[in-house]
N, CA, C and O of each residue as an XYZ file, in Angstrom:
448
protein
N     -21.777     21.280     43.306
C     -21.241     20.480     42.608
C     -21.761     20.034     41.209
O     -22.865     19.491     41.177
N     -21.136     20.196     40.160
C     -21.792     20.090     38.776
C     -21.422     18.825     38.347
O     -20.236     18.503     38.284
N     -22.436     17.985     38.011
C     -22.367     16.737     37.225
C     -21.955     17.025     35.776
O     -22.593     17.777     35.039
N     -20.671     16.272     35.369
C     -20.496     16.139     34.201
C     -21.234     15.039     33.246
O     -21.126     13.901     33.700
N     -21.937     15.128     32.063
C     -22.641     14.071     31.430
C     -21.625     13.222     30.786
O     -20.647     13.544     30.112
N     -22.083     12.028     31.153
C     -21.202     10.731     30.620
C     -21.382     10.559     28.957
O     -22.440     10.743     28.355
N     -20.239     10.204     28.423
C     -20.575      9.737     26.869
C     -21.475      8.942     26.666
O     -21.823      8.227     27.606
N     -22.070      8.831     25.495
C     -22.894      7.416     24.945
C     -22.245      6.653     25.094
O     -21.020      6.749     25.016
N     -22.887      5.637     25.361
C     -22.311      3.991     25.401
C     -21.913      3.754     23.869
O     -20.844      3.142     23.858
N     -22.263      3.947     22.876
C     -21.845      3.773     21.464
C     -20.187      4.397     21.489
O     -19.239      3.698     21.130
N     -20.064      5.536     21.877
C     -18.976      6.240     22.059
C     -17.982      5.514     22.736
O     -17.074      5.124     22.003
N     -17.883      5.186     24.062
C     -17.247      4.355     24.896
C     -16.989      2.893     24.196
O     -15.830      2.484     24.123
N     -17.859      2.263     23.783
C     -17.422      1.124     23.355
C     -16.719      1.328     22.115
O     -15.840      0.480     21.962
N     -16.811      2.215     21.122
C     -16.166      2.372     19.872
C     -14.484      2.859     20.566
O     -13.568      2.328     19.939
N     -14.163      3.503     21.394
C     -12.793      3.857     22.214
C     -12.372      2.685     22.530
O     -11.231      2.416     22.154
N     -13.151      1.613     23.320
C     -12.565      0.385     23.854
C     -12.074     -0.610     22.764
O     -11.026     -1.252     22.835
N     -13.173     -0.660     21.522
C     -12.816     -1.390     20.463
C     -11.403     -1.055     19.839
O     -10.586     -1.921     19.524
N     -11.229      0.193     19.709
C     -10.369      0.751     19.161
C      -8.778      0.524     20.157
O      -7.713      0.172     19.650
N      -8.935      0.750     21.250
C      -8.018      0.356     22.064
C      -7.299     -0.860     21.936
O      -6.094     -0.993     21.723
N      -8.534     -2.102     22.154
C      -8.304     -3.200     22.217
C      -7.730     -3.600     20.832
O      -7.220     -4.720     20.858
N      -7.675     -2.901     19.489
C      -7.088     -3.323     18.279
C      -5.961     -2.669     18.403
O      -5.052     -3.085     17.686
N      -5.691     -1.635     19.192
C      -4.290     -1.044     19.121
C      -3.307     -1.961     20.055
O      -2.097     -2.017     19.836
N      -3.870     -2.590     20.994
C      -3.122     -3.322     21.806
C      -2.674     -4.766     20.756
O      -1.539     -5.139     20.462
N      -3.797     -5.276     20.413
C      -3.647     -6.429     19.561
C      -2.536     -6.266     18.276
O      -1.928     -7.228     17.807
N      -2.401     -4.963     17.834
C      -1.493     -4.957     17.077
C      -0.102     -4.867     17.328
O       0.792     -5.456     16.720
N       0.035     -3.824     18.585
C       1.373     -3.828     19.049
C       1.758     -5.114     19.416
O       2.911     -5.478     19.186
N       0.813     -5.985     20.052
C       1.465     -7.329     20.715
C       1.157     -8.505     19.817
O       1.304     -9.643     20.263
N       0.717     -8.295     18.520
C       0.922     -9.412     17.483
C       2.039    -10.424     17.610
O       1.751    -11.606     17.799
N       3.340    -10.014     17.513
C       4.473    -10.746     17.555
C       4.400    -11.462     18.695
O       4.654    -12.643     18.459
N       4.088    -11.190     20.184
C       4.539    -11.787     20.881
C       3.238    -12.841     21.151
O       3.429    -13.676     22.035
N       2.323    -12.857     20.666
C       1.174    -13.810     20.734
C       0.069    -13.583     21.921
O      -0.773    -14.396     22.304
N       0.297    -12.293     22.383
C      -0.379    -11.856     23.169
C      -1.557    -10.966     22.747
O      -1.598    -10.692     21.548
N      -2.767    -10.344     23.740
C      -3.730     -9.639     22.802
C      -3.917     -8.683     23.825
O      -4.998     -8.177     23.526
N      -3.592     -8.242     24.649
C      -3.921     -7.243     25.564
C      -2.821     -6.710     26.818
O      -2.204     -7.598     27.407
N      -2.674     -5.821     27.065
C      -1.906     -4.831     28.231
C      -1.905     -6.072     29.497
O      -0.816     -6.537     29.830
N      -2.887     -6.453     30.015
C      -3.055     -7.195     30.799
C      -2.223     -8.720     31.091
O      -2.019     -9.316     32.148
N      -1.929     -8.983     29.972
C      -1.213    -10.033     29.685
C       0.465    -10.134     29.614
O       1.121    -11.152     29.390
N       1.019     -8.622     29.899
C       2.377     -8.281     29.375
C       2.895     -8.843     30.510
O       2.269     -8.848     31.570
N       4.216     -9.416     30.353
C       5.090     -9.893     31.492
C       5.855     -8.660     31.755
O       5.936     -7.852     30.831
N       6.456     -8.382     32.933
C       6.988     -7.311     33.307
C       8.248     -6.909     32.546
O       8.446     -5.699     32.438
N       9.014     -7.643     32.073
C      10.184     -7.134     30.900
C       9.287     -6.754     29.838
O       9.497     -5.601     29.461
N       8.092     -7.515     29.061
C       7.387     -7.026     27.999
C       6.970     -5.782     28.017
O       7.160     -5.010     27.077
N       6.440     -5.516     28.954
C       5.788     -4.152     29.784
C       6.689     -3.218     29.565
O       6.475     -2.311     28.761
N       7.919     -3.335     30.319
C       8.990     -2.135     29.889
C       9.490     -2.010     28.518
O       9.974     -0.949     28.124
N       9.379     -3.211     27.657
C       9.942     -3.060     26.351
C       8.618     -2.279     25.623
O       8.821     -1.132     25.225
N       7.523     -2.760     25.474
C       6.453     -2.321     24.650
C       5.467     -1.055     25.055
O       4.633     -0.602     24.272
N       5.689     -0.542     26.422
C       4.954      0.368     26.901
C       5.191      1.862     26.021
O       4.343      2.750     25.933
N       6.329      1.879     25.511
C       6.636      3.202     24.590
C       6.413      4.315     25.645
O       5.843      5.316     25.209
N       6.728      4.320     26.836
C       6.587      5.715     27.718
C       7.474      6.917     27.105
O       8.512      6.733     26.470
N       6.952      8.072     27.371
C       8.200      9.258     26.993
C       8.940      9.218     28.070
O       8.682      8.662     29.138
N      10.162     10.011     27.671
C      11.238     10.469     28.817
C      10.470     11.072     29.979
O      10.590     10.663     31.134
N       9.742     11.982     29.641
C       8.929     12.824     30.819
C       7.843     11.905     31.525
O       7.498     12.171     32.676
N       7.324     10.866     30.867
C       6.367      9.892     31.450
C       7.255      9.127     32.428
O       6.895      9.233     33.600
N       8.042      8.584     32.263
C       9.101      7.713     32.780
C       9.607      8.407     33.989
O       9.681      7.894     35.106
N       9.971      9.700     33.651
C      10.475     10.398     34.971
C       9.596     10.604     35.977
O      10.043     10.490     37.118
N       8.091     10.967     35.792
C       7.239     11.359     36.660
C       6.877      9.915     37.174
O       6.226     10.045     38.211
N       7.038      8.681     36.869
C       6.887      7.221     37.181
C       7.650      7.147     38.248
O       7.230      7.018     39.398
N       9.120      7.247     37.820
C      10.102      7.230     38.755
C      10.479      8.029     39.801
O      11.342      7.815     40.653
N       9.626      9.137     39.634
C       9.656     10.204     40.809
C       8.605      9.693     41.969
O       8.801      9.996     43.146
N       7.480      8.900     41.561
C       6.512      8.523     42.418
C       7.209      7.280     43.066
O       7.194      7.217     44.295
N       7.852      6.234     42.313
C       8.633      5.231     42.790
C       9.722      5.583     43.869
O       9.636      5.022     44.961
N      10.877      6.596     43.604
C      11.586      6.957     44.281
C      11.231      7.386     45.620
O      11.777      6.924     46.621
N      10.169      8.413     45.651
C       9.623      8.740     46.970
C       9.064      7.810     47.896
O       8.681      8.114     49.026
N       9.023      6.604     47.362
C       8.741      5.454     48.425
C       7.081      5.213     48.454
O       6.467      4.524     49.269
N       6.660      5.799     47.590
C       5.254      5.536     47.294
C       4.558      4.270     46.639
O       3.355      4.025     46.726
N       5.604      3.420     45.895
C       5.479      2.587     45.186
C       6.402      1.573     45.125
O       7.547      1.885     44.798
N       6.122      0.296     45.398
C       6.938     -0.907     45.228
C       7.432     -1.368     43.834
O       7.122     -0.587     42.935
N       7.993     -2.246     43.529
C       8.542     -2.412     42.106
C       7.467     -2.886     41.202
O       7.317     -2.598     40.015
N       6.672     -3.733     42.018
C       5.327     -4.241     41.390
C       4.406     -3.056     41.402
O       3.632     -3.175     40.452
N       4.201     -2.113     41.990
C       3.077     -1.344     42.135
C       3.576     -0.373     40.987
O       2.664      0.155     40.350
N       4.720     -0.086     40.658
C       5.371      0.507     39.430
C       4.864      0.134     38.272
O       4.455      0.907     37.406
N       4.876     -1.379     38.200
C       4.560     -2.071     37.067
C       2.819     -1.866     36.908
O       2.256     -1.433     35.903
N       2.427     -2.125     37.668
C       1.002     -1.677     37.712
C       0.451     -0.566     37.269
O      -0.658     -0.543     36.734
N       1.191      0.459     37.458
C       0.643      1.887     37.064
C       1.158      2.115     35.337
O       0.539      2.653     34.419
N       2.343      1.558     35.344
C       2.809      1.514     33.896
C       1.503      0.970     32.998
O       0.798      1.643     32.244
N       1.414     -0.253     33.268
C       0.683     -1.083     32.714
C      -1.063     -0.483     32.400
O      -1.731     -0.499     31.367
N      -1.393      0.042     33.873
C      -2.482      1.086     33.152
C      -2.477      2.306     32.575
O      -3.449      2.868     32.069
N      -1.249      2.754     32.666
C      -0.979      3.922     32.088
C      -1.046      3.751     30.486
O      -1.547      4.558     29.702
N      -0.406      2.469     30.162
C      -0.383      1.864     28.761
C      -1.804      1.864     28.139
O      -2.094      2.270     27.014
N      -2.695      1.302     29.131
C      -4.123      1.032     28.373
C      -4.978      2.241     28.609
O      -6.183      2.049     28.446
N      -4.525      3.692     29.032
C      -5.071      4.772     29.483
C      -4.815      5.506     28.112
O      -5.671      6.196     27.558
N      -3.501      5.276     27.607
C      -2.721      6.165     26.559
C      -3.593      5.225     24.852
O      -3.883      5.722     23.764
N      -3.740      3.872     25.332
C      -4.609      3.136     24.274
C      -6.117      3.851     24.036
O      -6.590      4.258     22.975
N      -6.637      3.862     25.216
C      -8.025      4.527     25.134
C      -7.889      5.895     24.631
O      -8.864      6.368     24.045
N      -6.873      6.579     24.761
C      -6.850      8.091     24.221
C      -6.380      7.945     23.035
O      -6.352      8.978     22.366
N      -5.961      6.905     22.500
C      -5.562      6.972     21.035
C      -4.024      7.243     20.654
O      -3.621      7.553     19.533
N      -3.157      7.044     21.939
C      -2.053      7.555     21.882
C      -0.869      6.623     21.690
O      -0.733      5.909     22.684
N      -0.145      6.437     20.931
C       1.037      5.465     20.671
C       1.943      5.606     21.707
O       2.843      4.770     21.620
N       2.061      6.472     22.811
C       3.015      6.895     23.618
C       2.536      7.087     25.067
O       1.588      7.866     25.162
N       2.872      6.682     25.935
C       2.305      6.805     27.315
C       3.158      8.091     27.769
O       4.385      8.176     27.792
N       2.155      9.132     28.147
C       2.782     10.391     28.633
C       2.279     10.934     29.807
O       1.179     10.569     30.221
N       3.130     11.989     30.559
C       2.871     11.750     31.941
C       1.356     12.118     32.265
O       1.042     11.614     33.343
N       0.363     12.801     31.709
C      -0.825     12.927     31.982
C      -1.522     11.398     32.188
O      -2.459     11.173     32.953
N      -0.807     10.336     31.274
C      -1.562      8.970     31.396
C      -0.860      8.359     32.629
O      -1.440      7.493     33.284
N       0.316      8.770     32.944
C       1.017      8.245     34.366
C       0.340      8.607     35.672
O       0.198      7.895     36.666
N      -0.179     10.275     35.407
C      -0.873     10.906     36.579
C      -2.186     10.001     36.529
O      -2.498      9.242     37.447
N      -2.747     10.126     35.632
C      -4.081      9.201     36.065
C      -4.198      8.067     36.542
O      -5.107      7.776     37.320
N      -3.193      7.159     36.105
C      -3.114      5.838     36.448
C      -2.845      5.835     37.948
O      -3.596      5.175     38.666
N      -1.914      6.467     38.437
C      -1.299      6.798     39.958
C      -2.470      7.400     40.771
O      -2.661      7.121     41.955
N      -3.261      8.268     40.030
C      -4.365      8.534     40.998
C      -5.426      7.344     41.103
O      -6.294      7.502     41.962
N      -5.462      6.434     40.512
C      -6.492      5.385     40.845
C      -5.668      4.460     41.826
O      -6.085      3.385     42.258
N      -4.574      4.961     42.088
C      -3.651      3.875     43.167
C      -3.503      4.759     44.571
O      -3.938      4.433     45.675
N      -2.892      5.764     44.283
C      -2.342      6.422     45.257
C      -3.036      7.586     45.755
O      -3.642      8.247     44.912
N      -3.068      7.988     47.020
C      -3.608      8.881     47.621
C      -3.189     10.607     47.100
O      -1.996     10.844     46.913
N      -3.963     11.456     46.944
C      -3.481     12.597     46.651
C      -2.170     13.496     46.920
O      -1.518     14.206     46.154
N      -2.015     13.183     48.380
C      -0.745     13.529     49.150
C       0.258     13.173     48.420
O       0.938     14.110     48.002
N       0.696     11.744     48.016
C       1.490     10.886     47.528
C       1.956     11.516     46.250
O       3.107     11.820     45.934
N       0.713     11.668     45.500
C       0.669     12.353     43.744
C       1.441     13.755     44.003
O       2.353     14.040     43.226
N       1.126     14.624     45.036
C       1.573     16.093     45.018
C       2.995     16.079     45.301
O       3.764     16.913     44.824
N       3.485     14.788     46.363
C       4.593     14.864     46.665
C       5.605     14.621     45.383
O       6.753     15.053     45.284
N       4.972     13.919     44.549
C       5.939     13.307     43.640
C       5.796     14.218     42.474
O       6.592     13.800     41.633
N       5.249     15.129     42.069
C       5.198     16.075     41.023
C       6.018     17.008     40.766
O       5.823     17.753     39.805
């Protein structure tokens, strides 16, 4: 098994700072500063998930692998992953990455 070198701390810090700035700008009108503070309603309104990403999330939910609360948690984490990647939209790969943190591989394969 090969180990992948971790990025330098300064690079990781820069990505985090940029993501937090992106979140703060998007949430400015709400008085909130980060994705963790979003209510379920605001999350749906502001996540900016692409249609394919929403379909992927819905597929995981529809197959019984997620509760409504779990659906929101995955979308919230996917929004943060998208922010870290510098993306204005949540794409299917962000949903997959967020879901992989919560679900086992079997559940993910069934939803794909």
